[in-house]
MOPAC internal coordinates of N, CA, C and O (Angstrom, degrees):
PM7 1SCF
backbone

  N    0.0000 0     0.00 0     0.00 0    0    0    0
  C    1.4478 1     0.00 0     0.00 0    1    0    0
  C    1.5258 1   107.61 1     0.00 0    2    1    0
  O    1.2310 1   120.72 1   -41.73 1    3    2    1
  N    1.3027 1   116.23 1   138.27 1    3    2    1
  C    1.4501 1   122.27 1  -177.17 1    5    3    2
  C    1.5272 1   108.69 1  -102.02 1    6    5    3
  O    1.2310 1   120.43 1   -56.59 1    7    6    5
  N    1.3469 1   116.78 1   123.41 1    7    6    5
  C    1.4595 1   121.74 1   177.31 1    9    7    6
  C    1.5235 1   107.87 1   -94.42 1   10    9    7
  O    1.2310 1   120.83 1   -67.10 1   11   10    9
  N    1.3342 1   116.02 1   112.90 1   11   10    9
  C    1.4574 1   121.84 1  -176.50 1   13   11   10
  C    1.5248 1   110.91 1  -109.32 1   14   13   11
  O    1.2310 1   121.12 1   -14.10 1   15   14   13
  N    1.3115 1   115.47 1   165.90 1   15   14   13
  C    1.4623 1   121.67 1   169.93 1   17   15   14
  C    1.5348 1   107.37 1   -72.75 1   18   17   15
  O    1.2310 1   119.18 1   -18.41 1   19   18   17
  N    1.3393 1   119.17 1   161.59 1   19   18   17
  C    1.4720 1   120.24 1  -175.96 1   21   19   18
  C    1.5328 1   115.18 1   -59.80 1   22   21   19
  O    1.2310 1   119.09 1   137.15 1   23   22   21
  N    1.3340 1   119.35 1   -42.85 1   23   22   21
  C    1.4708 1   119.64 1  -178.04 1   25   23   22
  C    1.5315 1   112.73 1   -67.89 1   26   25   23
  O    1.2310 1   118.93 1   132.72 1   27   26   25
  N    1.3406 1   119.64 1   -47.28 1   27   26   25
  C    1.4712 1   117.99 1   174.69 1   29   27   26
  C    1.5289 1   113.06 1   -62.61 1   30   29   27
  O    1.2310 1   120.08 1   149.26 1   31   30   29
  N    1.3386 1   117.45 1   -30.74 1   31   30   29
  C    1.4624 1   120.47 1   176.67 1   33   31   30
  C    1.5230 1   110.45 1   -61.76 1   34   33   31
  O    1.2310 1   120.64 1   136.02 1   35   34   33
  N    1.3306 1   116.37 1   -43.98 1   35   34   33
  C    1.4690 1   119.60 1  -179.66 1   37   35   34
  C    1.5250 1   111.43 1   -63.97 1   38   37   35
  O    1.2310 1   119.98 1   139.96 1   39   38   37
  N    1.3248 1   117.64 1   -40.04 1   39   38   37
  C    1.4667 1   119.33 1   178.82 1   41   39   38
  C    1.5300 1   110.59 1   -68.42 1   42   41   39
  O    1.2310 1   119.61 1   141.69 1   43   42   41
  N    1.3319 1   118.35 1   -38.31 1   43   42   41
  C    1.4698 1   120.68 1   176.52 1   45   43   42
  C    1.5221 1   111.49 1   -67.52 1   46   45   43
  O    1.2310 1   120.31 1   143.90 1   47   46   45
  N    1.3319 1   117.01 1   -36.10 1   47   46   45
  C    1.4637 1   120.54 1   177.35 1   49   47   46
  C    1.5228 1   110.46 1   -64.00 1   50   49   47
  O    1.2310 1   120.75 1   138.77 1   51   50   49
  N    1.3262 1   116.17 1   -41.23 1   51   50   49
  C    1.4673 1   120.49 1   177.43 1   53   51   50
  C    1.5289 1   110.30 1   -62.53 1   54   53   51
  O    1.2310 1   120.06 1   136.33 1   55   54   53
  N    1.3275 1   117.50 1   -43.67 1   55   54   53
  C    1.4666 1   121.09 1   177.94 1   57   55   54
  C    1.5233 1   111.03 1   -63.78 1   58   57   55
  O    1.2310 1   120.80 1   143.01 1   59   58   57
  N    1.3319 1   116.08 1   -36.99 1   59   58   57
  C    1.4636 1   120.50 1   179.95 1   61   59   58
  C    1.5238 1   110.49 1   -64.60 1   62   61   59
  O    1.2310 1   120.35 1   137.85 1   63   62   61
  N    1.3331 1   116.94 1   -42.15 1   63   62   61
  C    1.4694 1   120.08 1   177.09 1   65   63   62
  C    1.5243 1   110.87 1   -66.22 1   66   65   63
  O    1.2310 1   119.89 1   143.81 1   67   66   65
  N    1.3362 1   117.81 1   -36.19 1   67   66   65
  C    1.4648 1   120.46 1   179.38 1   69   67   66
  C    1.5273 1   111.34 1   -66.88 1   70   69   67
  O    1.2310 1   120.34 1   140.03 1   71   70   69
  N    1.3261 1   116.96 1   -39.97 1   71   70   69
  C    1.4670 1   120.94 1  -179.50 1   73   71   70
  C    1.5151 1   112.42 1   -71.26 1   74   73   71
  O    1.2310 1   119.51 1   151.74 1   75   74   73
  N    1.3181 1   118.54 1   -28.26 1   75   74   73
  C    1.4544 1   122.21 1  -172.61 1   77   75   74
  C    1.5206 1   111.45 1  -114.69 1   78   77   75
  O    1.2310 1   120.42 1  -116.83 1   79   78   77
  N    1.2992 1   116.79 1    63.17 1   79   78   77
  C    1.4690 1   120.30 1   179.17 1   81   79   78
  C    1.5292 1   111.41 1   -69.10 1   82   81   79
  O    1.2310 1   120.34 1   146.39 1   83   82   81
  N    1.3254 1   116.95 1   -33.61 1   83   82   81
  C    1.4548 1   120.90 1  -176.08 1   85   83   82
  C    1.5259 1   112.79 1   -97.14 1   86   85   83
  O    1.2310 1   120.18 1   166.14 1   87   86   85
  N    1.3317 1   117.26 1   -13.86 1   87   86   85
  C    1.4659 1   120.06 1  -177.25 1   89   87   86
  C    1.5198 1   110.35 1  -111.69 1   90   89   87
  O    1.2310 1   121.07 1    -4.89 1   91   90   89
  N    1.3237 1   115.57 1   175.11 1   91   90   89
  C    1.4524 1   122.49 1  -175.48 1   93   91   90
  C    1.5213 1   111.32 1   -93.79 1   94   93   91
  O    1.2310 1   121.10 1   -36.69 1   95   94   93
  N    1.3243 1   115.50 1   143.31 1   95   94   93
  C    1.4649 1   122.62 1   171.32 1   97   95   94
  C    1.5206 1   106.43 1  -117.16 1   98   97   95
  O    1.2310 1   120.49 1   -55.90 1   99   98   97
  N    1.3310 1   116.67 1   124.10 1   99   98   97
  C    1.4547 1   121.68 1  -179.63 1  101   99   98
  C    1.5178 1   109.21 1   -97.62 1  102  101   99
  O    1.2310 1   120.71 1   -47.48 1  103  102  101
  N    1.3228 1   116.24 1   132.52 1  103  102  101
  C    1.4595 1   122.10 1   176.30 1  105  103  102
  C    1.5218 1   107.22 1  -123.99 1  106  105  103
  O    1.2310 1   120.33 1   -53.92 1  107  106  105
  N    1.3257 1   116.98 1   126.08 1  107  106  105
  C    1.4554 1   121.84 1   179.20 1  109  107  106
  C    1.5144 1   109.78 1  -124.22 1  110  109  107
  O    1.2310 1   120.90 1   -31.52 1  111  110  109
  N    1.3329 1   115.89 1   148.48 1  111  110  109
  C    1.4565 1   122.22 1   178.05 1  113  111  110
  C    1.5184 1   108.56 1  -129.75 1  114  113  111
  O    1.2310 1   121.31 1   -34.50 1  115  114  113
  N    1.3348 1   115.10 1   145.50 1  115  114  113
  C    1.4539 1   118.93 1   179.97 1  117  115  114
  C    1.5221 1   109.08 1  -155.69 1  118  117  115
  O    1.2310 1   120.95 1   -35.83 1  119  118  117
  N    1.3149 1   115.79 1   144.17 1  119  118  117
  C    1.4577 1   121.59 1   177.14 1  121  119  118
  C    1.5243 1   108.90 1   -87.23 1  122  121  119
  O    1.2310 1   120.49 1   -48.92 1  123  122  121
  N    1.3235 1   116.67 1   131.08 1  123  122  121
  C    1.4543 1   120.61 1  -178.05 1  125  123  122
  C    1.5186 1   109.99 1  -152.09 1  126  125  123
  O    1.2310 1   120.79 1   -19.39 1  127  126  125
  N    1.3182 1   116.09 1   160.61 1  127  126  125
  C    1.4545 1   119.04 1   173.51 1  129  127  126
  C    1.5241 1   110.92 1  -109.04 1  130  129  127
  O    1.2310 1   120.00 1  -170.13 1  131  130  129
  N    1.3203 1   117.60 1     9.87 1  131  130  129
  C    1.4627 1   125.44 1   174.57 1  133  131  130
  C    1.5348 1   112.38 1    57.54 1  134  133  131
  O    1.2310 1   120.27 1  -147.50 1  135  134  133
  N    1.3208 1   117.09 1    32.50 1  135  134  133
  C    1.4614 1   120.27 1   177.94 1  137  135  134
  C    1.5266 1   109.15 1   -84.03 1  138  137  135
  O    1.2310 1   119.88 1   -25.90 1  139  138  137
  N    1.3069 1   117.83 1   154.10 1  139  138  137
  C    1.4674 1   119.47 1   176.16 1  141  139  138
  C    1.5243 1   110.66 1   -65.03 1  142  141  139
  O    1.2310 1   120.07 1   -27.24 1  143  142  141
  N    1.3107 1   117.47 1   152.76 1  143  142  141
  C    1.4651 1   121.85 1  -177.72 1  145  143  142
  C    1.5254 1   112.44 1   -65.49 1  146  145  143
  O    1.2310 1   119.81 1   151.23 1  147  146  145
  N    1.3048 1   117.97 1   -28.77 1  147  146  145
  C    1.4633 1   121.40 1  -177.27 1  149  147  146
  C    1.5237 1   112.10 1   -69.52 1  150  149  147
  O    1.2310 1   119.74 1   151.89 1  151  150  149
  N    1.3208 1   118.10 1   -28.11 1  151  150  149
  C    1.4657 1   120.80 1  -178.13 1  153  151  150
  C    1.5232 1   109.54 1   -71.10 1  154  153  151
  O    1.2310 1   120.22 1   -53.69 1  155  154  153
  N    1.3041 1   117.19 1   126.31 1  155  154  153
  C    1.4606 1   121.35 1  -177.59 1  157  155  154
  C    1.5265 1   112.04 1   -84.70 1  158  157  155
  O    1.2310 1   120.50 1   134.24 1  159  158  157
  N    1.3245 1   116.64 1   -45.76 1  159  158  157
  C    1.4594 1   120.27 1  -176.49 1  161  159  158
  C    1.5241 1   110.10 1   -89.59 1  162  161  159
  O    1.2310 1   120.05 1   -41.49 1  163  162  161
  N    1.3283 1   117.50 1   138.51 1  163  162  161
  C    1.4613 1   118.82 1   176.71 1  165  163  162
  C    1.5228 1   110.33 1   -68.02 1  166  165  163
  O    1.2310 1   121.04 1   -39.35 1  167  166  165
  N    1.2992 1   115.62 1   140.65 1  167  166  165
  C    1.4625 1   121.41 1  -179.79 1  169  167  166
  C    1.5204 1   108.74 1   -85.32 1  170  169  167
  O    1.2310 1   119.33 1   -63.49 1  171  170  169
  N    1.3321 1   118.88 1   116.51 1  171  170  169
  C    1.4682 1   120.12 1  -177.56 1  173  171  170
  C    1.5286 1   112.96 1   -67.25 1  174  173  171
  O    1.2310 1   120.19 1   163.34 1  175  174  173
  N    1.3215 1   117.24 1   -16.66 1  175  174  173
  C    1.4685 1   120.46 1   179.91 1  177  175  174
  C    1.5178 1   111.97 1   -77.25 1  178  177  175
  O    1.2310 1   120.40 1   154.84 1  179  178  177
  N    1.3074 1   116.84 1   -25.16 1  179  178  177
  C    1.4613 1   120.60 1  -178.96 1  181  179  178
  C    1.5242 1   110.06 1   -89.25 1  182  181  179
  O    1.2310 1   119.80 1   -61.60 1  183  182  181
  N    1.3088 1   117.99 1   118.40 1  183  182  181
  C    1.4738 1   118.89 1   177.79 1  185  183  182
  C    1.5309 1   110.03 1   -78.01 1  186  185  183
  O    1.2310 1   121.03 1   -22.34 1  187  186  185
  N    1.3095 1   115.64 1   157.66 1  187  186  185
  C    1.4554 1   120.21 1   176.18 1  189  187  186
  C    1.5240 1   109.71 1   -75.01 1  190  189  187
  O    1.2310 1   121.01 1   -37.29 1  191  190  189
  N    1.3214 1   115.68 1   142.71 1  191  190  189
  C    1.4579 1   122.77 1   177.03 1  193  191  190
  C    1.5212 1   107.60 1  -129.41 1  194  193  191
  O    1.2310 1   120.84 1   -12.19 1  195  194  193
  N    1.3080 1   116.01 1   167.81 1  195  194  193
  C    1.4578 1   121.74 1   177.48 1  197  195  194
  C    1.5291 1   107.94 1  -100.96 1  198  197  195
  O    1.2310 1   120.67 1   -60.09 1  199  198  197
  N    1.3207 1   116.32 1   119.91 1  199  198  197
  C    1.4577 1   122.30 1   176.99 1  201  199  198
  C    1.5208 1   107.58 1   -94.37 1  202  201  199
  O    1.2310 1   120.57 1   -58.31 1  203  202  201
  N    1.3217 1   116.51 1   121.69 1  203  202  201
  C    1.4669 1   122.03 1  -177.61 1  205  203  202
  C    1.5209 1   107.78 1  -118.40 1  206  205  203
  O    1.2310 1   121.20 1   -52.95 1  207  206  205
  N    1.3388 1   115.31 1   127.05 1  207  206  205
  C    1.4546 1   121.00 1  -178.71 1  209  207  206
  C    1.5200 1   110.21 1  -123.70 1  210  209  207
  O    1.2310 1   120.69 1   -34.94 1  211  210  209
  N    1.3216 1   116.29 1   145.06 1  211  210  209
  C    1.4610 1   122.25 1   176.04 1  213  211  210
  C    1.5271 1   107.92 1  -130.36 1  214  213  211
  O    1.2310 1   121.20 1   -36.11 1  215  214  213
  N    1.3249 1   115.31 1   143.89 1  215  214  213
  C    1.4521 1   121.33 1  -173.21 1  217  215  214
  C    1.5202 1   107.89 1  -148.96 1  218  217  215
  O    1.2310 1   120.44 1   -47.94 1  219  218  217
  N    1.3283 1   116.76 1   132.06 1  219  218  217
  C    1.4601 1   119.76 1   175.22 1  221  219  218
  C    1.5252 1   112.18 1  -115.08 1  222  221  219
  O    1.2310 1   120.39 1  -167.87 1  223  222  221
  N    1.3242 1   116.85 1    12.13 1  223  222  221
  C    1.4495 1   120.69 1  -178.61 1  225  223  222
  C    1.5124 1   111.92 1    98.99 1  226  225  223
  O    1.2310 1   119.80 1   152.82 1  227  226  225
  N    1.3239 1   117.99 1   -27.18 1  227  226  225
  C    1.4593 1   122.30 1   179.30 1  229  227  226
  C    1.5224 1   111.29 1  -114.59 1  230  229  227
  O    1.2310 1   120.57 1   137.81 1  231  230  229
  N    1.3121 1   116.52 1   -42.19 1  231  230  229
  C    1.4622 1   120.84 1  -174.56 1  233  231  230
  C    1.5196 1   109.17 1  -118.36 1  234  233  231
  O    1.2310 1   120.70 1   -42.83 1  235  234  233
  N    1.3279 1   116.27 1   137.17 1  235  234  233
  C    1.4575 1   122.87 1   179.29 1  237  235  234
  C    1.5209 1   108.35 1  -119.92 1  238  237  235
  O    1.2310 1   120.27 1   -52.33 1  239  238  237
  N    1.3352 1   117.09 1   127.67 1  239  238  237
  C    1.4560 1   121.06 1   175.86 1  241  239  238
  C    1.5225 1   108.31 1  -130.94 1  242  241  239
  O    1.2310 1   120.60 1   -24.90 1  243  242  241
  N    1.3218 1   116.45 1   155.10 1  243  242  241
  C    1.4522 1   120.28 1   179.41 1  245  243  242
  C    1.5164 1   109.84 1  -151.84 1  246  245  243
  O    1.2310 1   121.12 1   -17.52 1  247  246  245
  N    1.3353 1   115.45 1   162.48 1  247  246  245
  C    1.4552 1   122.56 1   176.81 1  249  247  246
  C    1.5163 1   108.79 1  -152.85 1  250  249  247
  O    1.2310 1   121.21 1   -17.05 1  251  250  249
  N    1.3151 1   115.29 1   162.95 1  251  250  249
  C    1.4553 1   120.89 1   173.45 1  253  251  250
  C    1.5176 1   108.15 1  -119.76 1  254  253  251
  O    1.2310 1   121.04 1   -39.25 1  255  254  253
  N    1.3256 1   115.61 1   140.75 1  255  254  253
  C    1.4620 1   121.45 1  -177.98 1  257  255  254
  C    1.5220 1   108.07 1  -128.27 1  258  257  255
  O    1.2310 1   120.68 1   -49.37 1  259  258  257
  N    1.3242 1   116.31 1   130.63 1  259  258  257
  C    1.4570 1   120.65 1   178.18 1  261  259  258
  C    1.5242 1   109.60 1   -77.01 1  262  261  259
  O    1.2310 1   119.72 1   -20.59 1  263  262  261
  N    1.3274 1   118.13 1   159.41 1  263  262  261
  C    1.4677 1   120.28 1  -179.81 1  265  263  262
  C    1.5312 1   113.42 1   -60.96 1  266  265  263
  O    1.2310 1   119.85 1   150.57 1  267  266  265
  N    1.3214 1   117.89 1   -29.43 1  267  266  265
  C    1.4682 1   119.69 1  -179.98 1  269  267  266
  C    1.5234 1   111.96 1   -71.81 1  270  269  267
  O    1.2310 1   119.89 1   149.22 1  271  270  269
  N    1.3235 1   117.82 1   -30.78 1  271  270  269
  C    1.4675 1   121.51 1  -178.57 1  273  271  270
  C    1.5211 1   112.91 1   -96.94 1  274  273  271
  O    1.2310 1   119.79 1   177.94 1  275  274  273
  N    1.3191 1   118.00 1    -2.06 1  275  274  273
  C    1.4550 1   120.62 1  -172.30 1  277  275  274
  C    1.5292 1   113.35 1   -65.64 1  278  277  275
  O    1.2310 1   119.63 1   140.15 1  279  278  277
  N    1.3162 1   118.31 1   -39.85 1  279  278  277
  C    1.4753 1   120.58 1  -176.91 1  281  279  278
  C    1.5271 1   110.88 1   -62.16 1  282  281  279
  O    1.2310 1   120.28 1   134.20 1  283  282  281
  N    1.3125 1   117.07 1   -45.80 1  283  282  281
  C    1.4685 1   121.04 1   179.78 1  285  283  282
  C    1.5260 1   110.38 1   -65.85 1  286  285  283
  O    1.2310 1   120.67 1   137.28 1  287  286  285
  N    1.3306 1   116.33 1   -42.72 1  287  286  285
  C    1.4611 1   121.02 1  -179.32 1  289  287  286
  C    1.5253 1   111.39 1   -63.81 1  290  289  287
  O    1.2310 1   120.47 1   136.97 1  291  290  289
  N    1.3316 1   116.71 1   -43.03 1  291  290  289
  C    1.4645 1   119.38 1  -177.40 1  293  291  290
  C    1.5257 1   111.67 1   -67.29 1  294  293  291
  O    1.2310 1   119.98 1   146.03 1  295  294  293
  N    1.3278 1   117.64 1   -33.97 1  295  294  293
  C    1.4674 1   120.32 1   176.00 1  297  295  294
  C    1.5228 1   110.65 1   -64.51 1  298  297  295
  O    1.2310 1   120.40 1   137.12 1  299  298  297
  N    1.3236 1   116.84 1   -42.88 1  299  298  297
  C    1.4674 1   120.77 1   178.85 1  301  299  298
  C    1.5246 1   111.11 1   -65.36 1  302  301  299
  O    1.2310 1   120.54 1   138.90 1  303  302  301
  N    1.3208 1   116.58 1   -41.10 1  303  302  301
  C    1.4537 1   120.32 1   179.65 1  305  303  302
  C    1.5289 1   111.04 1   -68.29 1  306  305  303
  O    1.2310 1   120.49 1   144.91 1  307  306  305
  N    1.3162 1   116.66 1   -35.09 1  307  306  305
  C    1.4623 1   121.46 1   178.55 1  309  307  306
  C    1.5286 1   110.75 1   -63.38 1  310  309  307
  O    1.2310 1   120.14 1   138.93 1  311  310  309
  N    1.3219 1   117.35 1   -41.07 1  311  310  309
  C    1.4660 1   120.95 1   178.50 1  313  311  310
  C    1.5252 1   110.31 1   -62.50 1  314  313  311
  O    1.2310 1   120.32 1   136.51 1  315  314  313
  N    1.3285 1   116.99 1   -43.49 1  315  314  313
  C    1.4676 1   121.11 1   179.88 1  317  315  314
  C    1.5246 1   110.56 1   -64.41 1  318  317  315
  O    1.2310 1   120.26 1   135.07 1  319  318  317
  N    1.3221 1   117.11 1   -44.93 1  319  318  317
  C    1.4597 1   120.15 1  -177.72 1  321  319  318
  C    1.5219 1   112.19 1   -69.10 1  322  321  319
  O    1.2310 1   119.91 1   141.65 1  323  322  321
  N    1.3316 1   117.77 1   -38.35 1  323  322  321
  C    1.4676 1   120.06 1   177.25 1  325  323  322
  C    1.5161 1   111.01 1   -64.33 1  326  325  323
  O    1.2310 1   120.65 1   139.64 1  327  326  325
  N    1.3331 1   116.36 1   -40.36 1  327  326  325
  C    1.4593 1   119.95 1   178.09 1  329  327  326
  C    1.5115 1   112.31 1   -62.62 1  330  329  327
  O    1.2310 1   120.40 1   140.77 1  331  330  329
  N    1.3173 1   116.84 1   -39.23 1  331  330  329
  C    1.4601 1   120.87 1   179.13 1  333  331  330
  C    1.5229 1   111.00 1   -70.79 1  334  333  331
  O    1.2310 1   120.44 1   142.86 1  335  334  333
  N    1.3280 1   116.77 1   -37.14 1  335  334  333
  C    1.4602 1   119.65 1  -179.14 1  337  335  334
  C    1.5178 1   111.93 1   -73.24 1  338  337  335
  O    1.2310 1   119.88 1   147.02 1  339  338  337
  N    1.3227 1   117.83 1   -32.98 1  339  338  337
  C    1.4615 1   120.40 1  -179.18 1  341  339  338
  C    1.5232 1   110.95 1   -64.54 1  342  341  339
  O    1.2310 1   120.45 1   146.83 1  343  342  341
  N    1.3309 1   116.74 1   -33.17 1  343  342  341
  C    1.4592 1   120.13 1   180.00 1  345  343  342
  C    1.5225 1   112.09 1   -76.45 1  346  345  343
  O    1.2310 1   120.08 1   143.67 1  347  346  345
  N    1.3201 1   117.46 1   -36.33 1  347  346  345
  C    1.4609 1   119.82 1  -171.95 1  349  347  346
  C    1.5223 1   113.94 1   -93.59 1  350  349  347
  O    1.2310 1   119.69 1   152.11 1  351  350  349
  N    1.3201 1   118.19 1   -27.89 1  351  350  349
  C    1.4588 1   119.61 1  -179.95 1  353  351  350
  C    1.5260 1   110.39 1   -78.41 1  354  353  351
  O    1.2310 1   120.84 1   -44.01 1  355  354  353
  N    1.2991 1   116.01 1   135.99 1  355  354  353
  C    1.4551 1   121.23 1   179.32 1  357  355  354
  C    1.5182 1   108.68 1  -118.22 1  358  357  355
  O    1.2310 1   120.63 1   -32.08 1  359  358  357
  N    1.3110 1   116.41 1   147.92 1  359  358  357
  C    1.4535 1   119.86 1   177.13 1  361  359  358
  C    1.5213 1   108.92 1   -72.30 1  362  361  359
  O    1.2310 1   121.45 1   -38.24 1  363  362  361
  N    1.3184 1   114.83 1   141.76 1  363  362  361
  C    1.4475 1   121.02 1   179.45 1  365  363  362
  C    1.5243 1   109.20 1   -76.76 1  366  365  363
  O    1.2310 1   121.04 1   -49.25 1  367  366  365
  N    1.3388 1   115.62 1   130.75 1  367  366  365
  C    1.4507 1   119.62 1   179.19 1  369  367  366
  C    1.5177 1   109.74 1   -80.24 1  370  369  367
  O    1.2310 1   121.01 1   -52.87 1  371  370  369
  N    1.3290 1   115.67 1   127.13 1  371  370  369
  C    1.4479 1   120.49 1   179.42 1  373  371  370
  C    1.5242 1   109.74 1   -86.43 1  374  373  371
  O    1.2310 1   120.40 1   -44.86 1  375  374  373
  N    1.3156 1   116.85 1   135.14 1  375  374  373
  C    1.4650 1   118.27 1   178.17 1  377  375  374
  C    1.5368 1   109.57 1   -70.59 1  378  377  375
  O    1.2310 1   121.09 1   -40.38 1  379  378  377
  N    1.3034 1   115.52 1   139.62 1  379  378  377
  C    1.4589 1   120.27 1   179.49 1  381  379  378
  C    1.5182 1   108.82 1   -76.80 1  382  381  379
  O    1.2310 1   121.50 1   -49.90 1  383  382  381
  N    1.3141 1   114.74 1   130.10 1  383  382  381
  C    1.4562 1   119.17 1   177.01 1  385  383  382
  C    1.5245 1   108.53 1  -105.88 1  386  385  383
  O    1.2310 1   120.52 1   -59.88 1  387  386  385
  N    1.2817 1   116.61 1   120.12 1  387  386  385
  C    1.4743 1   121.22 1  -179.54 1  389  387  386
  C    1.5161 1   110.99 1   -90.46 1  390  389  387
  O    1.2310 1   120.77 1   -40.45 1  391  390  389
  N    1.3167 1   116.13 1   139.55 1  391  390  389
  C    1.4644 1   120.49 1   178.96 1  393  391  390
  C    1.4984 1   110.28 1  -105.80 1  394  393  391
  O    1.2310 1   120.10 1   180.00 1  395  394  393

């Protein structure tokens, strides 16, 4: 898994959606303090960050976003995801009912 900075992550996410028009791209988010698994007690010096991962089955990318930058990042990610969904989602055809 590749840990990227937020801006390169967004550009890679956009490329991932472009490459996978017919397949699924999974995006997951989780709150973490990025501590090693062996440490039992949470470190009060480490603030919590949002770990965001994207996966298309072949390529895995991830990034961490601090709470101060999260609002700007989520708006940018929302634009990318809406653009990808607008192309792939189709309206359901309603069957004509004759009277």
